[in-house]
N, C-alpha and C positions, 0 to 999 in steps of 0.2 A: 774179624774185626768189624764191629758195626759201622756201616756207611751211611752218610746222609748227603744232602743237597740243598745249601743255604740261599740259592738264587734260582727261583723258578717262576714262571710267569703263566697266564692262563689268557683265556680268550676276554677277559675283562680289560686288558690292556692290548699288548701287540703280539701276542702269540696267535698261532694258528686259530682261526675263526671258530673251529670244532674242538678246541681244547678247554674243555669245561673243568672247573675244579675238581669235579668227582671223578673225571678221566685222568686228570694229574695223578691224584691219589691212587687210582689204580695202576698207573703206570709205574709209579714208585714201589707200590707192592710188588708187581711182577719182576722188579729190578732188585728185590730185595733190598732196597733202601728204608731204613729205620725211621728217618724224619727228614721232612723237608721244610724248606721256608716258603711261603706264598709272597713274592715280592712283586707284584704288577707295579707298573708304572703310575704313579699319583692317584691310585685308587686302592680301597680295600675291600671293594665290592664281592670279591671271590672268596675271602678268607673264612667266613662263617660257614659257608657250604663245605669248603676243604676241611676245615675242622671237625664237620659232622662226618664226611666221609672217612676222615681219618680215624676216628674213633670206631667207625664201623668196620673198618679193614685193619686195624692194628697199626696204623702209620702216624707217628708224631708230627703234628703239622704246626709250625710256628708261624705265628701272627707277623707280617711284615709289609712292607711298602718301600717301593724305589722311587725316590723324589728326584724330578728333573730341575736341576737348579742351573742358574748361569752365573758366570764370571766374564763379564765383557760380553762378547760375543760367542762365548764358549761353553757349551752343555756339559756338566758334570754331574755324576749320578752318585746319590748318598743312599746307602738302605737304613731304614729304622726297623730294628727287630724288637717285638713286643711293646709295640706303641699303645697308648690308650685308645685303640682304634673305633672304639664306639662312643667316644666323647664327641658330642654335637660339634664342638669348636675345632676338633682335628678334621672332622670329615668337611666342614665349613671351608676351610683352607685348602683342602684336596681337590674339592669341587670347583675352587677359582684356578687352581693349577690346571685341571683338565679344560675350563673354558679357555684359558691362555694357549694351551696346546691347540685347541680347537681354532682358534683364532688365527694361530701363526700358520697351521696346516691349511686352512682356505687362502691365505696369502700365497702360500708355496704354490698351491693348486691353480691359482689365477696365473701365476707366471708362467707355469707348466702349460696351461692353456694357449697362452700367447705364442709359445713355442710349438704350437701343433699337437699337443699331447692333451687330447680330450677326454679328461677324466675329471667329474664335479665331486665336489664335498658331498653332497646330498646322496650320491649313488655310492659312494663310499661308506658313508655313515650307515646306509640301510644293508650293506654287504657285510660289514663287520658286527651286525646284529646288536647295534646298540653301544659297543665299546668305542673307546675313542680311535679316532683314524690316525695311524702310525704312517711314518715313511715306509716302513716295511710292507705295511699292507699295500700302499700305494706302489711300491717297487714291484712287488707281485702282479699287481694289476696290469702295469706297464709292460712285463713280460708275457702276459697272457694275450694282450692286445697287439703285441708284435712292436711295441716302442723300445726293446730292451731285450739281449737275449740271456742276460745273466743278472744275478742279483746284484753284485757288488756294481757294476756300470749304472744299474738303474738308481741305486742309493746315491752314487757320486753325482749323477744328473740332479736328483733332487736336493742335494746338498749344495751344489753349484747356483741354486735360486737366491741364495745369500740373504735370507730374511734375518735380521738381528733379534735375538732373544729380547735385547733390551728395549725394542719396539713395542714388548707386550709386558712391561715390567707392572702395570698395574695388576697384572694376574700373576706373573710367574715370580717365583721366589729366588733372589741370588744366592749363592753360597752361603755367606753368613747368618741371612735371615732362615734360609732352609734348614740349616744345621741347629740352629737355635729353637726355630719351631718343632723340630723332631725330639728335640731334649725337653723343652717345655713339657710334652706329652710322653715322657718318660720311656723314650726309646733307645735302644743302644744303636748308636749312629757308629756307620761303617763305609768307607769309601769303596765304591764298586769299581771293580776291573781297572785300576790306576793306570796301568800300561797304555790305556784307549786316550789318555790326557796328554802323552808325548811328551813329557817333560823329564829331564835327566839332570844328574849332579847337583850341584848347589841350587839351581832353579828348583829342582823338584824338591831337595828338602826344606827349602825355604816356604814353598807352597804347602807341604803337609804340615809344617810347622804351624802356618797360619791357619789350618784347618782344627788343628788341635786346639789352640787358641779359641776358636770358635765353639768347640766342643765336642769334636770327633774323638770317638772312642775306639775305633778299630779300622782293618783295612782288608780289603779281600785279596788274599795273597794267593790262593790256590784256585786256578781257574784254567782251562784250557787256552784262554786268549794270553795267557803268560808263558814263554818259553822256560827252561831252566835257569838262563841267565837272569831273566826278568823276576823268576820267583825267589832266587835267594836275594836279589836286591831289595825286595819287597820285605823280607824277613829280617834283613838287617835294620831297613827302615822302620819296621813295626818293633823292632827291639829297642831301636835308639830312642823312639817317641813314646814308647810304653803302651802301643796300641795292641789290642787283641787281634789275632789272624783268624780270618775265615777263609771260606772256599764255595766254590757253586759252580754250576754248568752255565748259567743264563740260559736256561732252557726255554725255548719258545716253540718246538717241534718244525722248525724250518729247516735245521740243517741235519741230514740223516745221520751224520756221525756223532752228533750230541743226543744223548739219553739221559734221562733223569738218573743223576749221580755219577754218570761216566761220560768220558768223550773219547770215541774210538778205542774204548778198551782200555785206556790208560789213566785217565784222573779218577782218583778213588781219595775221597774226603773221609777222615775218621771222625767218631761222634764226639771226640774230646774237644773240637772245636766249638761244638754246639755248647759243652760244659763251661766253655770259657765265656760265652755270651751270657749264659745264665748267670755265671758267678758276677758279671758286670751289672747285670739287670738286678739282682738282688742288692748291689751297693748303691745303684743310684735311684731305687724305689723308695 
């Protein structure tokens, strides 16, 4: 069975600072993964380099982007596969998104500074080599400097700064406008790791129905972030709302158990899921 990974990051967003697009493709080749999707947060800077490397090494690279959207003060991620990513209008909106992420992270760091965590935005910007500064990058820096012992407590500390996404609404897209933006540029829109949203029962169904009304076309069902029970629940929800099912590792090179295409030897994503995305792409283009 040909295996794929439809959720992969590079150093262009919040992956390890040494994880270049070329290295990502090489790792996929070494893991015998036939196809990967480059889905960096709010940027497509790594896509062309990955596509070029993929052609050289025989790995199919799917252009994509994971857009960070907000609903009130809650962050929701939607992946767009095969967008018109070279369109200047598309890039302009993503640049604004990245600006909003930077401004929000500056405010978070200011609040951390007041609590004795002496890490500056300018320092982090240099450390991540020009990519955007993410809370994961800051969390690792906190561990390095002795402000935290492990990743989860560090991220929890960052999240406790409680900086509302809505404070930066002039930059950041809400869920409705974000899905509509991706659809405008012909992307196949997929809700990433829905379990992270922590909605269940009728509340969850109502929310998914609303997203479908905005233009959502698929749902990430198969990921190590979903246990068996959650996976079955999302399979049923996808069937109910006519959504395509996708899967991926959300690879960042931060977790040693997560490799491109597999998690701890268990998660395996078949190529037929990519065929489903391609079929929808042909229908909407």
